[in-house]
C-alpha positions as CSV (number, residue, x, y, z in Angstrom):
1,M,-27.9,-1.2,-5.3
2,K,-28.4,-0.1,-1.7
3,T,-26.2,-2.2,0.6
4,N,-26.3,-2.1,4.4
5,V,-22.9,-2.2,6.0
6,E,-21.8,-2.4,9.7
7,V,-18.4,-1.0,10.6
8,I,-17.5,-2.9,13.8
9,D,-15.0,-1.2,16.1
10,P,-13.0,-3.3,18.7
11,S,-14.6,-1.0,21.3
12,G,-18.0,-2.5,20.6
13,I,-19.3,0.5,18.7
14,I,-21.1,-0.4,15.5
15,I,-21.5,2.3,12.8
16,K,-24.3,1.5,10.4
17,V,-23.8,2.8,6.9
18,E,-25.9,2.5,3.7
19,A,-23.7,2.3,0.7
20,D,-24.6,2.4,-3.0
21,F,-22.7,-0.3,-4.9
22,P,-23.4,-2.1,-8.2
23,E,-24.8,-5.6,-7.9
24,R,-21.2,-6.9,-8.6
25,P,-18.8,-4.2,-7.4
26,D,-15.2,-4.4,-8.6
27,Y,-12.2,-4.7,-6.2
28,R,-11.3,-1.0,-6.5
29,E,-14.8,0.1,-5.2
30,I,-14.8,-2.4,-2.4
31,A,-11.2,-1.7,-1.3
32,E,-11.7,2.1,-1.4
33,F,-14.8,1.8,0.8
34,V,-13.3,-0.7,3.2
35,R,-10.0,1.2,3.6
36,H,-11.9,4.4,4.4
37,H,-13.2,2.6,7.5
38,I,-10.3,0.5,8.6
39,G,-7.3,2.5,7.5
40,K,-6.3,3.9,4.1
41,D,-3.0,2.1,4.0
42,E,-4.1,-1.3,5.3
43,E,-4.1,-4.4,3.2
44,I,-7.5,-5.9,3.4
45,E,-8.8,-9.5,3.6
46,R,-12.2,-10.8,2.7
47,V,-13.7,-13.2,5.1
48,R,-16.8,-15.1,4.0
49,V,-19.1,-15.4,7.0
50,F,-22.5,-16.9,7.8
51,W,-24.4,-14.3,9.7
52,D,-28.0,-13.5,10.3
53,G,-29.0,-16.7,8.5
54,K,-27.0,-16.2,5.3
55,Y,-23.6,-16.1,3.8
56,T,-22.1,-12.6,3.3
57,D,-18.8,-10.8,3.2
58,M,-16.8,-9.2,6.0
59,F,-13.5,-7.4,5.4
60,V,-10.7,-6.9,7.9
61,A,-7.1,-5.7,8.1
62,E,-5.1,-8.6,6.6
63,C,-2.4,-8.6,9.4
64,G,-4.5,-7.1,12.2
65,K,-3.0,-8.9,15.1
66,L,0.6,-8.8,13.8
67,A,3.0,-5.9,14.0
68,L,2.8,-5.7,10.2
69,T,0.0,-3.2,10.1
70,T,0.8,0.4,9.6
71,R,-0.2,1.1,13.2
72,G,1.3,-2.0,14.8
73,P,-0.8,-4.7,16.4
74,L,-4.5,-4.0,16.5
75,P,-6.8,-4.8,19.4
76,L,-9.0,-7.9,19.4
77,N,-12.5,-7.3,18.0
78,P,-14.8,-9.6,20.0
79,R,-17.9,-8.9,17.9
80,A,-16.1,-9.4,14.6
81,T,-14.6,-12.6,16.0
82,E,-18.0,-13.9,17.0
83,I,-19.3,-13.2,13.5
84,Y,-16.2,-14.9,12.0
85,L,-16.6,-18.1,14.1
86,N,-20.4,-18.3,13.6
87,N,-20.3,-20.4,10.5
88,T,-18.4,-23.2,12.3
89,R,-20.6,-22.7,15.4
90,V,-23.7,-23.2,13.4
91,H,-22.7,-25.8,10.8
92,A,-19.8,-27.8,12.4
93,P,-19.6,-27.1,16.1
94,H,-17.4,-30.2,16.6
95,L,-14.7,-28.4,14.6
96,L,-14.8,-25.2,16.7
97,D,-11.3,-24.5,17.8
98,P,-11.0,-22.7,21.2
99,D,-7.6,-21.4,20.0
100,A,-8.8,-20.1,16.6
101,P,-7.4,-16.7,15.8
102,G,-9.6,-13.8,16.4
103,I,-10.3,-10.7,14.3
104,A,-8.3,-7.6,15.2
105,G,-9.0,-4.0,14.4
106,R,-12.1,-2.7,12.7
107,A,-14.2,-5.0,10.5
108,V,-16.6,-4.0,7.7
109,L,-19.6,-6.4,7.4
110,F,-21.8,-6.2,4.3
111,D,-25.4,-7.5,4.4
112,R,-24.8,-9.3,1.1
113,P,-22.0,-10.9,-0.8
114,V,-20.0,-8.2,-2.7
115,W,-16.9,-10.2,-3.6
116,F,-17.3,-12.5,-6.7
C-alpha cells in the first residue's frame, strides 16, 4: 500500500517520501524505515497526532531532548512540535499547556495510521 511520509528536520526542511507498506505493517518494518530517517541506533516513539483533518502516526526519537540519545540532546523541531500539539489545539484548546514538551530531532509523519 502506497503511503506518503514526511521526514521533518529541525531545520525546517521536509523530505517527502512515498513508501510501500502493507495495510498493517509490523513493528520491524516501521522501526527499520523510521530509524533510517532519524538515526539507526535511536529508540523510537510513536506519537498519535491529529493532522490535516485526521488522526495519523508520527515517530520521533524517544529521548530526543535528553542526553540519552546516541548523539546527545537533539535540537527542537518546531514543525513536528506544531503537529504534536495540534490535537489539543483543535479539540481541547483550554488544555493547551504553554510549557508542554516539544519534539526534538527528526520526526517521521505518516499520512495514515501504521501502528496497530
